[in-house]
One Martini backbone bead per residue (centre of mass of N, CA, C, O) as a GRO file, in nm:
protein
  270
    1UNK     BB    1   3.325  -2.027  -3.757
    2UNK     BB    2   3.147  -2.033  -3.489
    3UNK     BB    3   2.936  -2.254  -3.307
    4UNK     BB    4   2.772  -2.009  -3.156
    5UNK     BB    5   2.697  -1.936  -3.462
    6UNK     BB    6   2.506  -1.855  -3.721
    7UNK     BB    7   2.546  -1.798  -4.031
    8UNK     BB    8   2.497  -1.521  -4.189
    9UNK     BB    9   2.311  -1.340  -4.423
   10UNK     BB   10   2.529  -1.168  -4.526
   11UNK     BB   11   2.587  -0.839  -4.483
   12UNK     BB   12   2.586  -0.599  -4.271
   13UNK     BB   13   2.468  -0.316  -4.192
   14UNK     BB   14   2.617  -0.021  -4.085
   15UNK     BB   15   2.324   0.045  -3.922
   16UNK     BB   16   2.346  -0.205  -3.759
   17UNK     BB   17   2.252  -0.417  -3.488
   18UNK     BB   18   2.361  -0.647  -3.260
   19UNK     BB   19   2.172  -0.931  -3.117
   20UNK     BB   20   2.252  -1.112  -2.846
   21UNK     BB   21   2.117  -1.441  -2.751
   22UNK     BB   22   2.052  -1.588  -2.436
   23UNK     BB   23   1.961  -1.862  -2.269
   24UNK     BB   24   1.800  -2.057  -2.072
   25UNK     BB   25   1.756  -2.297  -1.869
   26UNK     BB   26   1.719  -2.566  -2.093
   27UNK     BB   27   1.785  -2.397  -2.338
   28UNK     BB   28   1.786  -2.237  -2.670
   29UNK     BB   29   1.819  -2.071  -2.969
   30UNK     BB   30   1.519  -2.131  -3.072
   31UNK     BB   31   1.372  -1.913  -2.894
   32UNK     BB   32   1.473  -1.688  -3.139
   33UNK     BB   33   1.361  -1.750  -3.431
   34UNK     BB   34   1.132  -1.489  -3.449
   35UNK     BB   35   1.273  -1.214  -3.380
   36UNK     BB   36   1.348  -1.091  -3.648
   37UNK     BB   37   1.063  -1.057  -3.757
   38UNK     BB   38   0.950  -0.883  -3.520
   39UNK     BB   39   1.169  -0.652  -3.528
   40UNK     BB   40   1.125  -0.570  -3.818
   41UNK     BB   41   0.825  -0.481  -3.768
   42UNK     BB   42   0.941  -0.241  -3.572
   43UNK     BB   43   1.193  -0.094  -3.730
   44UNK     BB   44   1.463  -0.233  -3.643
   45UNK     BB   45   1.822  -0.220  -3.682
   46UNK     BB   46   1.853  -0.561  -3.641
   47UNK     BB   47   2.066  -0.845  -3.560
   48UNK     BB   48   1.988  -1.165  -3.486
   49UNK     BB   49   2.200  -1.363  -3.241
   50UNK     BB   50   2.195  -1.662  -3.150
   51UNK     BB   51   2.322  -1.863  -2.892
   52UNK     BB   52   2.510  -2.169  -2.909
   53UNK     BB   53   2.510  -2.399  -2.678
   54UNK     BB   54   2.631  -2.659  -2.536
   55UNK     BB   55   2.422  -2.954  -2.495
   56UNK     BB   56   2.216  -2.855  -2.732
   57UNK     BB   57   2.059  -2.941  -2.981
   58UNK     BB   58   2.298  -2.920  -3.228
   59UNK     BB   59   2.498  -2.966  -2.945
   60UNK     BB   60   2.426  -3.232  -2.774
   61UNK     BB   61   2.715  -3.394  -2.800
   62UNK     BB   62   2.825  -3.183  -2.612
   63UNK     BB   63   2.966  -3.063  -2.352
   64UNK     BB   64   2.885  -2.913  -2.060
   65UNK     BB   65   2.853  -2.645  -1.858
   66UNK     BB   66   2.899  -2.580  -1.480
   67UNK     BB   67   3.083  -2.319  -1.512
   68UNK     BB   68   3.080  -1.991  -1.558
   69UNK     BB   69   3.379  -1.920  -1.613
   70UNK     BB   70   3.417  -2.122  -1.847
   71UNK     BB   71   3.203  -2.012  -2.038
   72UNK     BB   72   3.307  -1.721  -2.056
   73UNK     BB   73   3.584  -1.783  -2.175
   74UNK     BB   74   3.472  -1.911  -2.433
   75UNK     BB   75   3.300  -1.672  -2.535
   76UNK     BB   76   3.523  -1.459  -2.546
   77UNK     BB   77   3.681  -1.609  -2.767
   78UNK     BB   78   3.455  -1.689  -2.984
   79UNK     BB   79   3.316  -1.372  -2.986
   80UNK     BB   80   3.518  -1.140  -3.023
   81UNK     BB   81   3.479  -1.052  -3.317
   82UNK     BB   82   3.167  -1.010  -3.308
   83UNK     BB   83   3.197  -0.795  -3.054
   84UNK     BB   84   3.322  -0.550  -3.231
   85UNK     BB   85   3.050  -0.478  -3.289
   86UNK     BB   86   2.770  -0.332  -3.261
   87UNK     BB   87   2.599  -0.410  -2.946
   88UNK     BB   88   2.364  -0.631  -2.779
   89UNK     BB   89   2.273  -0.792  -2.477
   90UNK     BB   90   2.067  -1.087  -2.431
   91UNK     BB   91   1.902  -1.229  -2.131
   92UNK     BB   92   1.742  -1.521  -2.001
   93UNK     BB   93   1.805  -1.581  -1.705
   94UNK     BB   94   2.079  -1.741  -1.745
   95UNK     BB   95   2.151  -1.542  -1.977
   96UNK     BB   96   2.186  -1.295  -1.793
   97UNK     BB   97   2.426  -1.397  -1.630
   98UNK     BB   98   2.614  -1.442  -1.874
   99UNK     BB   99   2.610  -1.156  -1.991
  100UNK     BB  100   2.732  -1.020  -1.745
  101UNK     BB  101   2.994  -1.190  -1.716
  102UNK     BB  102   3.104  -1.123  -1.997
  103UNK     BB  103   3.117  -0.816  -1.964
  104UNK     BB  104   3.303  -0.814  -1.718
  105UNK     BB  105   3.543  -0.959  -1.849
  106UNK     BB  106   3.580  -0.743  -2.077
  107UNK     BB  107   3.624  -0.502  -1.896
  108UNK     BB  108   3.884  -0.610  -1.749
  109UNK     BB  109   4.041  -0.638  -2.053
  110UNK     BB  110   3.945  -0.404  -2.262
  111UNK     BB  111   3.706  -0.475  -2.431
  112UNK     BB  112   3.448  -0.481  -2.613
  113UNK     BB  113   3.131  -0.342  -2.558
  114UNK     BB  114   2.825  -0.305  -2.503
  115UNK     BB  115   2.574  -0.069  -2.520
  116UNK     BB  116   2.395  -0.297  -2.376
  117UNK     BB  117   2.191  -0.451  -2.127
  118UNK     BB  118   1.948  -0.723  -2.141
  119UNK     BB  119   1.760  -0.828  -1.851
  120UNK     BB  120   1.584  -1.136  -1.763
  121UNK     BB  121   1.482  -1.327  -1.502
  122UNK     BB  122   1.722  -1.239  -1.288
  123UNK     BB  123   1.915  -1.229  -1.042
  124UNK     BB  124   2.130  -1.076  -0.882
  125UNK     BB  125   2.447  -1.185  -0.792
  126UNK     BB  126   2.397  -1.092  -0.470
  127UNK     BB  127   2.150  -1.280  -0.486
  128UNK     BB  128   2.015  -1.536  -0.344
  129UNK     BB  129   1.891  -1.827  -0.398
  130UNK     BB  130   1.566  -2.001  -0.343
  131UNK     BB  131   1.534  -2.313  -0.456
  132UNK     BB  132   1.295  -2.388  -0.640
  133UNK     BB  133   1.544  -2.462  -0.827
  134UNK     BB  134   1.711  -2.748  -0.746
  135UNK     BB  135   2.002  -2.903  -0.850
  136UNK     BB  136   1.977  -3.143  -0.613
  137UNK     BB  137   1.736  -3.257  -0.722
  138UNK     BB  138   1.535  -3.466  -0.840
  139UNK     BB  139   1.385  -3.512  -1.136
  140UNK     BB  140   1.088  -3.506  -1.045
  141UNK     BB  141   1.098  -3.250  -0.870
  142UNK     BB  142   1.213  -3.059  -1.087
  143UNK     BB  143   0.993  -3.098  -1.302
  144UNK     BB  144   0.761  -2.997  -1.127
  145UNK     BB  145   0.873  -2.711  -1.076
  146UNK     BB  146   0.890  -2.633  -1.376
  147UNK     BB  147   0.588  -2.668  -1.440
  148UNK     BB  148   0.482  -2.457  -1.229
  149UNK     BB  149   0.640  -2.221  -1.401
  150UNK     BB  150   0.609  -2.302  -1.727
  151UNK     BB  151   0.860  -2.456  -1.871
  152UNK     BB  152   0.682  -2.722  -1.879
  153UNK     BB  153   0.480  -2.960  -1.945
  154UNK     BB  154   0.308  -3.181  -1.756
  155UNK     BB  155   0.314  -3.421  -1.948
  156UNK     BB  156   0.630  -3.433  -1.953
  157UNK     BB  157   0.698  -3.438  -1.646
  158UNK     BB  158   0.558  -3.739  -1.618
  159UNK     BB  159   0.787  -3.854  -1.804
  160UNK     BB  160   1.055  -4.054  -1.765
  161UNK     BB  161   1.195  -4.025  -2.045
  162UNK     BB  162   1.209  -3.723  -2.046
  163UNK     BB  163   1.364  -3.680  -1.784
  164UNK     BB  164   1.619  -3.845  -1.868
  165UNK     BB  165   1.686  -3.650  -2.116
  166UNK     BB  166   1.647  -3.342  -1.984
  167UNK     BB  167   1.743  -3.295  -1.680
  168UNK     BB  168   2.055  -3.283  -1.705
  169UNK     BB  169   2.054  -3.001  -1.831
  170UNK     BB  170   1.917  -2.853  -1.598
  171UNK     BB  171   2.116  -2.919  -1.378
  172UNK     BB  172   2.369  -2.791  -1.507
  173UNK     BB  173   2.254  -2.502  -1.534
  174UNK     BB  174   2.193  -2.461  -1.230
  175UNK     BB  175   2.482  -2.487  -1.134
  176UNK     BB  176   2.588  -2.243  -1.296
  177UNK     BB  177   2.370  -2.048  -1.120
  178UNK     BB  178   2.442  -2.102  -0.793
  179UNK     BB  179   2.589  -1.855  -0.746
  180UNK     BB  180   2.754  -1.572  -0.572
  181UNK     BB  181   2.794  -1.232  -0.471
  182UNK     BB  182   2.931  -1.030  -0.272
  183UNK     BB  183   2.840  -0.714  -0.207
  184UNK     BB  184   3.146  -0.604  -0.178
  185UNK     BB  185   3.210  -0.732  -0.493
  186UNK     BB  186   3.079  -0.530  -0.659
  187UNK     BB  187   3.100  -0.450  -1.021
  188UNK     BB  188   3.040  -0.209  -1.213
  189UNK     BB  189   2.913  -0.122  -1.515
  190UNK     BB  190   2.987   0.062  -1.836
  191UNK     BB  191   2.673  -0.004  -1.884
  192UNK     BB  192   2.361  -0.022  -1.954
  193UNK     BB  193   2.055  -0.130  -1.785
  194UNK     BB  194   1.792  -0.355  -1.892
  195UNK     BB  195   1.496  -0.450  -1.718
  196UNK     BB  196   1.309  -0.762  -1.678
  197UNK     BB  197   0.986  -0.847  -1.530
  198UNK     BB  198   0.770  -1.062  -1.370
  199UNK     BB  199   0.497  -1.004  -1.177
  200UNK     BB  200   0.459  -1.347  -1.120
  201UNK     BB  201   0.745  -1.426  -1.021
  202UNK     BB  202   0.861  -1.676  -0.801
  203UNK     BB  203   1.166  -1.712  -0.861
  204UNK     BB  204   1.192  -1.390  -0.969
  205UNK     BB  205   1.143  -1.125  -0.828
  206UNK     BB  206   1.141  -0.795  -0.877
  207UNK     BB  207   1.353  -0.728  -0.655
  208UNK     BB  208   1.583  -0.910  -0.779
  209UNK     BB  209   1.602  -0.743  -1.041
  210UNK     BB  210   1.641  -0.454  -0.921
  211UNK     BB  211   1.931  -0.524  -0.792
  212UNK     BB  212   2.103  -0.451  -1.050
  213UNK     BB  213   2.165  -0.149  -0.983
  214UNK     BB  214   2.441  -0.218  -0.833
  215UNK     BB  215   2.572  -0.286  -1.143
  216UNK     BB  216   2.514   0.022  -1.250
  217UNK     BB  217   2.730   0.262  -1.386
  218UNK     BB  218   2.501   0.367  -1.634
  219UNK     BB  219   2.243   0.269  -1.544
  220UNK     BB  220   1.881   0.200  -1.499
  221UNK     BB  221   1.594  -0.009  -1.600
  222UNK     BB  222   1.252  -0.103  -1.519
  223UNK     BB  223   1.037  -0.368  -1.645
  224UNK     BB  224   0.700  -0.470  -1.602
  225UNK     BB  225   0.537  -0.774  -1.676
  226UNK     BB  226   0.329  -0.992  -1.747
  227UNK     BB  227   0.378  -1.272  -1.562
  228UNK     BB  228   0.620  -1.497  -1.531
  229UNK     BB  229   0.920  -1.640  -1.590
  230UNK     BB  230   0.790  -1.692  -1.905
  231UNK     BB  231   0.706  -1.414  -2.053
  232UNK     BB  232   0.880  -1.434  -2.313
  233UNK     BB  233   0.651  -1.637  -2.421
  234UNK     BB  234   0.355  -1.556  -2.312
  235UNK     BB  235   0.444  -1.219  -2.371
  236UNK     BB  236   0.577  -1.135  -2.652
  237UNK     BB  237   0.379  -0.905  -2.754
  238UNK     BB  238   0.503  -0.714  -2.520
  239UNK     BB  239   0.814  -0.737  -2.524
  240UNK     BB  240   0.911  -0.662  -2.818
  241UNK     BB  241   0.834  -0.361  -2.821
  242UNK     BB  242   1.006  -0.290  -2.576
  243UNK     BB  243   1.273  -0.386  -2.695
  244UNK     BB  244   1.272  -0.201  -2.943
  245UNK     BB  245   1.286   0.067  -2.781
  246UNK     BB  246   1.562   0.008  -2.662
  247UNK     BB  247   1.739  -0.057  -2.915
  248UNK     BB  248   1.695   0.216  -3.074
  249UNK     BB  249   1.910   0.377  -2.896
  250UNK     BB  250   2.173   0.190  -3.032
  251UNK     BB  251   2.160   0.258  -3.315
  252UNK     BB  252   2.330   0.350  -3.563
  253UNK     BB  253   2.411   0.649  -3.703
  254UNK     BB  254   2.371   0.898  -3.966
  255UNK     BB  255   2.585   1.125  -4.130
  256UNK     BB  256   2.666   1.339  -4.380
  257UNK     BB  257   2.971   1.397  -4.303
  258UNK     BB  258   3.077   1.123  -4.124
  259UNK     BB  259   2.877   0.907  -4.154
  260UNK     BB  260   2.937   0.671  -3.930
  261UNK     BB  261   2.785   0.664  -3.604
  262UNK     BB  262   2.741   0.641  -3.282
  263UNK     BB  263   2.516   0.614  -3.027
  264UNK     BB  264   2.494   0.748  -2.738
  265UNK     BB  265   2.487   0.649  -2.417
  266UNK     BB  266   2.304   0.710  -2.148
  267UNK     BB  267   2.298   0.793  -1.835
  268UNK     BB  268   2.162   0.693  -1.561
  269UNK     BB  269   1.826   0.697  -1.443
  270UNK     BB  270   1.506   0.642  -1.606
   0.00000   0.00000   0.00000
Protein backbone atom coordinates (compact mmCIF):
# COMPACT_ATOMS: atom_id res chain seq x y z
CA UNK A 1 0.00 0.00 0.00
CA UNK A 2 1.25 3.43 -0.92
CA UNK A 3 1.99 5.92 1.89
CA UNK A 4 -0.13 8.43 -0.01
CA UNK A 5 -3.37 6.67 0.98
CA UNK A 6 -4.78 5.30 4.23
CA UNK A 7 -5.64 1.62 3.74
CA UNK A 8 -9.43 1.55 3.17
CA UNK A 9 -11.72 -0.59 5.31
CA UNK A 10 -12.94 -3.56 3.26
CA UNK A 11 -13.48 -3.83 -0.47
CA UNK A 12 -15.20 -1.01 -2.35
CA UNK A 13 -18.68 -1.57 -3.74
CA UNK A 14 -18.61 -2.13 -7.52
CA UNK A 15 -21.05 0.78 -7.83
CA UNK A 16 -18.95 3.13 -5.71
CA UNK A 17 -16.85 5.96 -7.02
CA UNK A 18 -13.50 6.91 -5.48
CA UNK A 19 -13.04 10.58 -4.60
CA UNK A 20 -9.36 11.46 -4.20
CA UNK A 21 -8.92 14.68 -2.21
CA UNK A 22 -5.76 16.80 -2.42
CA UNK A 23 -5.02 19.43 0.25
CA UNK A 24 -4.30 23.14 0.09
CA UNK A 25 -0.89 24.72 0.70
CA UNK A 26 0.09 24.18 4.31
CA UNK A 27 -2.71 21.65 4.72
CA UNK A 28 -3.00 17.90 5.00
CA UNK A 29 -5.29 14.95 4.50
CA UNK A 30 -7.01 15.55 7.85
CA UNK A 31 -8.93 18.42 6.24
CA UNK A 32 -11.15 15.74 4.71
CA UNK A 33 -11.63 13.60 7.83
CA UNK A 34 -15.40 14.07 7.99
CA UNK A 35 -16.18 14.17 4.30
CA UNK A 36 -17.07 10.48 4.12
CA UNK A 37 -19.69 10.94 6.82
CA UNK A 38 -21.17 14.03 5.20
CA UNK A 39 -21.26 12.60 1.67
CA UNK A 40 -22.78 9.35 2.95
CA UNK A 41 -25.54 11.47 4.46
CA UNK A 42 -26.13 12.94 0.99
CA UNK A 43 -26.72 9.42 -0.37
CA UNK A 44 -23.80 9.48 -2.82
CA UNK A 45 -22.01 6.17 -3.46
CA UNK A 46 -18.52 7.56 -3.05
CA UNK A 47 -15.43 6.41 -1.18
CA UNK A 48 -13.44 9.41 0.07
CA UNK A 49 -9.68 8.90 -0.21
CA UNK A 50 -7.66 11.84 1.18
CA UNK A 51 -4.16 11.99 -0.27
CA UNK A 52 -1.35 12.16 2.31
CA UNK A 53 1.45 14.35 0.94
CA UNK A 54 4.94 14.12 2.47
CA UNK A 55 6.23 16.71 4.90
CA UNK A 56 3.03 17.17 6.91
CA UNK A 57 0.93 15.44 9.56
CA UNK A 58 1.80 11.72 9.75
CA UNK A 59 4.53 12.18 7.13
CA UNK A 60 6.07 15.29 8.70
CA UNK A 61 9.50 13.62 8.91
CA UNK A 62 9.69 13.18 5.12
CA UNK A 63 11.13 15.81 2.75
CA UNK A 64 8.62 18.00 0.97
CA UNK A 65 8.32 18.64 -2.74
CA UNK A 66 8.90 22.19 -3.98
CA UNK A 67 8.60 21.41 -7.71
CA UNK A 68 5.20 20.56 -9.14
CA UNK A 69 6.59 18.24 -11.81
CA UNK A 70 8.44 16.16 -9.22
CA UNK A 71 5.35 15.75 -7.04
CA UNK A 72 3.19 14.84 -10.03
CA UNK A 73 5.64 12.18 -11.19
CA UNK A 74 5.63 10.67 -7.70
CA UNK A 75 1.83 10.72 -7.45
CA UNK A 76 1.44 9.24 -10.93
CA UNK A 77 3.62 6.29 -9.94
CA UNK A 78 2.33 5.82 -6.39
CA UNK A 79 -1.39 6.14 -7.21
CA UNK A 80 -1.42 4.50 -10.62
CA UNK A 81 -3.12 1.29 -9.45
CA UNK A 82 -5.65 3.14 -7.29
CA UNK A 83 -6.47 5.50 -10.17
CA UNK A 84 -7.42 2.56 -12.40
CA UNK A 85 -10.84 2.44 -10.65
CA UNK A 86 -13.63 4.89 -11.55
CA UNK A 87 -12.75 8.08 -9.73
CA UNK A 88 -13.03 11.85 -9.45
CA UNK A 89 -10.19 14.11 -8.33
CA UNK A 90 -10.91 17.00 -5.97
CA UNK A 91 -8.38 19.63 -5.00
CA UNK A 92 -8.63 22.82 -3.00
CA UNK A 93 -6.20 25.67 -3.71
CA UNK A 94 -2.78 23.99 -4.18
CA UNK A 95 -4.63 20.69 -4.40
CA UNK A 96 -6.52 21.92 -7.46
CA UNK A 97 -3.27 22.73 -9.25
CA UNK A 98 -1.84 19.31 -8.37
CA UNK A 99 -5.02 17.50 -9.46
CA UNK A 100 -4.93 19.24 -12.84
CA UNK A 101 -1.22 18.60 -13.38
CA UNK A 102 -1.60 14.93 -12.44
CA UNK A 103 -4.50 14.48 -14.85
CA UNK A 104 -2.59 16.23 -17.63
CA UNK A 105 0.44 13.99 -17.09
CA UNK A 106 -1.73 10.88 -17.20
CA UNK A 107 -3.54 12.12 -20.30
CA UNK A 108 -0.21 12.59 -22.07
CA UNK A 109 0.87 9.01 -21.34
CA UNK A 110 -2.50 7.43 -22.07
CA UNK A 111 -3.27 6.33 -18.49
CA UNK A 112 -6.70 6.04 -16.89
CA UNK A 113 -8.25 9.45 -16.28
CA UNK A 114 -10.77 10.68 -13.72
CA UNK A 115 -14.38 10.95 -14.75
CA UNK A 116 -14.16 14.60 -13.75
CA UNK A 117 -11.99 17.14 -11.98
CA UNK A 118 -13.45 19.25 -9.18
CA UNK A 119 -11.24 22.27 -8.59
CA UNK A 120 -11.73 24.98 -5.99
CA UNK A 121 -9.99 28.23 -5.10
CA UNK A 122 -7.03 28.14 -7.45
CA UNK A 123 -6.23 30.28 -10.46
CA UNK A 124 -6.03 28.60 -13.84
CA UNK A 125 -2.41 27.69 -14.69
CA UNK A 126 -2.06 30.43 -17.33
CA UNK A 127 -3.16 33.13 -14.84
CA UNK A 128 -0.19 34.67 -13.05
CA UNK A 129 -0.23 34.67 -9.23
CA UNK A 130 -1.00 37.94 -7.47
CA UNK A 131 1.59 37.39 -4.68
CA UNK A 132 -0.78 38.12 -1.80
CA UNK A 133 0.86 35.00 -0.40
CA UNK A 134 4.45 35.55 -1.53
CA UNK A 135 6.68 32.47 -1.03
CA UNK A 136 9.68 34.79 -0.78
CA UNK A 137 8.25 36.80 2.12
CA UNK A 138 9.61 36.43 5.66
CA UNK A 139 7.74 34.19 8.10
CA UNK A 140 6.03 37.01 9.98
CA UNK A 141 4.76 38.74 6.84
CA UNK A 142 3.54 35.49 5.33
CA UNK A 143 1.82 34.38 8.54
CA UNK A 144 0.04 37.75 8.75
CA UNK A 145 -1.16 37.46 5.14
CA UNK A 146 -2.38 33.92 5.76
CA UNK A 147 -4.27 35.00 8.88
CA UNK A 148 -5.91 37.86 6.94
CA UNK A 149 -7.23 35.27 4.48
CA UNK A 150 -8.57 33.10 7.31
CA UNK A 151 -6.06 30.30 6.80
CA UNK A 152 -4.72 30.35 10.37
CA UNK A 153 -5.94 32.01 13.58
CA UNK A 154 -4.40 35.39 14.40
CA UNK A 155 -3.39 34.05 17.80
CA UNK A 156 -1.14 31.45 16.16
CA UNK A 157 0.18 33.84 13.50
CA UNK A 158 1.57 36.06 16.27
CA UNK A 159 3.50 33.23 17.99
CA UNK A 160 7.17 33.00 16.90
CA UNK A 161 7.40 29.32 17.87
CA UNK A 162 4.38 28.48 15.75
CA UNK A 163 5.75 30.41 12.79
CA UNK A 164 9.12 28.66 13.08
CA UNK A 165 7.44 25.25 13.04
CA UNK A 166 4.72 25.83 10.46
CA UNK A 167 5.82 28.46 7.97
CA UNK A 168 8.56 26.35 6.28
CA UNK A 169 5.76 24.04 5.06
CA UNK A 170 3.78 27.00 3.75
CA UNK A 171 6.83 28.46 1.99
CA UNK A 172 7.61 25.14 0.26
CA UNK A 173 4.01 24.63 -0.87
CA UNK A 174 3.78 28.17 -2.21
CA UNK A 175 6.98 27.70 -4.20
CA UNK A 176 5.43 24.56 -5.66
CA UNK A 177 2.46 26.67 -6.82
CA UNK A 178 4.45 29.67 -8.03
CA UNK A 179 4.78 28.82 -11.73
CA UNK A 180 2.40 29.40 -14.61
CA UNK A 181 1.75 28.23 -18.16
CA UNK A 182 1.95 30.56 -21.12
CA UNK A 183 -1.53 30.96 -22.69
CA UNK A 184 -0.36 29.56 -26.01
CA UNK A 185 0.80 26.37 -24.23
CA UNK A 186 -2.57 25.51 -22.68
CA UNK A 187 -3.47 21.87 -23.34
CA UNK A 188 -7.18 21.15 -22.73
CA UNK A 189 -8.11 18.09 -20.72
CA UNK A 190 -10.44 15.38 -22.04
CA UNK A 191 -12.46 15.33 -18.80
CA UNK A 192 -15.13 17.73 -17.51
CA UNK A 193 -14.11 20.45 -15.04
CA UNK A 194 -16.32 21.47 -12.12
CA UNK A 195 -15.11 24.72 -10.57
CA UNK A 196 -15.84 26.24 -7.17
CA UNK A 197 -14.95 29.79 -6.16
CA UNK A 198 -15.43 31.87 -3.04
CA UNK A 199 -17.39 35.05 -3.76
CA UNK A 200 -15.14 37.08 -1.46
CA UNK A 201 -11.82 35.38 -2.19
CA UNK A 202 -9.12 38.09 -2.42
CA UNK A 203 -6.35 35.61 -3.20
CA UNK A 204 -8.10 33.89 -6.11
CA UNK A 205 -10.99 35.99 -7.45
CA UNK A 206 -13.86 34.35 -9.29
CA UNK A 207 -12.46 35.47 -12.65
CA UNK A 208 -9.20 33.57 -12.02
CA UNK A 209 -11.15 30.39 -11.26
CA UNK A 210 -13.42 30.90 -14.28
CA UNK A 211 -10.29 31.03 -16.49
CA UNK A 212 -10.00 27.24 -16.08
CA UNK A 213 -12.52 27.02 -18.93
CA UNK A 214 -9.61 27.42 -21.33
CA UNK A 215 -8.30 24.06 -20.05
CA UNK A 216 -11.62 22.25 -20.37
CA UNK A 217 -11.80 20.11 -23.48
CA UNK A 218 -14.98 18.41 -22.22
CA UNK A 219 -16.77 21.42 -20.81
CA UNK A 220 -16.79 23.22 -17.50
CA UNK A 221 -19.17 24.67 -14.95
CA UNK A 222 -18.52 27.26 -12.27
CA UNK A 223 -20.29 27.52 -8.93
CA UNK A 224 -19.71 30.50 -6.66
CA UNK A 225 -20.27 30.07 -2.94
CA UNK A 226 -20.26 32.58 -0.07
CA UNK A 227 -16.98 33.11 1.74
CA UNK A 228 -13.34 33.74 1.02
CA UNK A 229 -10.42 31.54 0.07
CA UNK A 230 -11.22 28.98 2.76
CA UNK A 231 -14.96 28.65 2.10
CA UNK A 232 -14.30 24.89 1.93
CA UNK A 233 -14.01 25.08 5.72
CA UNK A 234 -16.15 28.07 6.69
CA UNK A 235 -19.08 27.11 4.44
CA UNK A 236 -18.74 23.32 4.29
CA UNK A 237 -22.48 22.96 4.90
CA UNK A 238 -23.05 24.66 1.52
CA UNK A 239 -20.14 23.10 -0.38
CA UNK A 240 -20.77 19.43 0.43
CA UNK A 241 -24.33 19.22 -0.93
CA UNK A 242 -23.14 20.98 -4.10
CA UNK A 243 -20.22 18.56 -4.33
CA UNK A 244 -22.57 15.60 -3.82
CA UNK A 245 -24.73 16.75 -6.72
CA UNK A 246 -21.66 16.92 -8.96
CA UNK A 247 -20.26 13.55 -7.92
CA UNK A 248 -23.61 11.79 -8.35
CA UNK A 249 -23.32 12.35 -12.11
CA UNK A 250 -20.28 10.09 -12.28
CA UNK A 251 -21.16 7.20 -9.94
CA UNK A 252 -21.15 3.91 -11.89
CA UNK A 253 -24.64 2.71 -12.77
CA UNK A 254 -25.95 -0.86 -12.74
CA UNK A 255 -27.96 -2.40 -15.54
CA UNK A 256 -29.92 -5.64 -15.32
CA UNK A 257 -28.45 -7.11 -18.50
CA UNK A 258 -24.87 -5.95 -18.53
CA UNK A 259 -24.02 -5.75 -14.84
CA UNK A 260 -21.91 -2.75 -13.99
CA UNK A 261 -21.23 -0.03 -16.46
CA UNK A 262 -19.90 3.51 -16.10
CA UNK A 263 -22.11 6.53 -16.48
CA UNK A 264 -20.88 8.56 -19.43
CA UNK A 265 -19.79 12.08 -18.64
CA UNK A 266 -21.45 14.65 -20.85
CA UNK A 267 -19.44 17.25 -22.69
CA UNK A 268 -20.18 20.89 -23.32
CA UNK A 269 -20.52 23.74 -20.89
CA UNK A 270 -23.37 23.36 -18.39
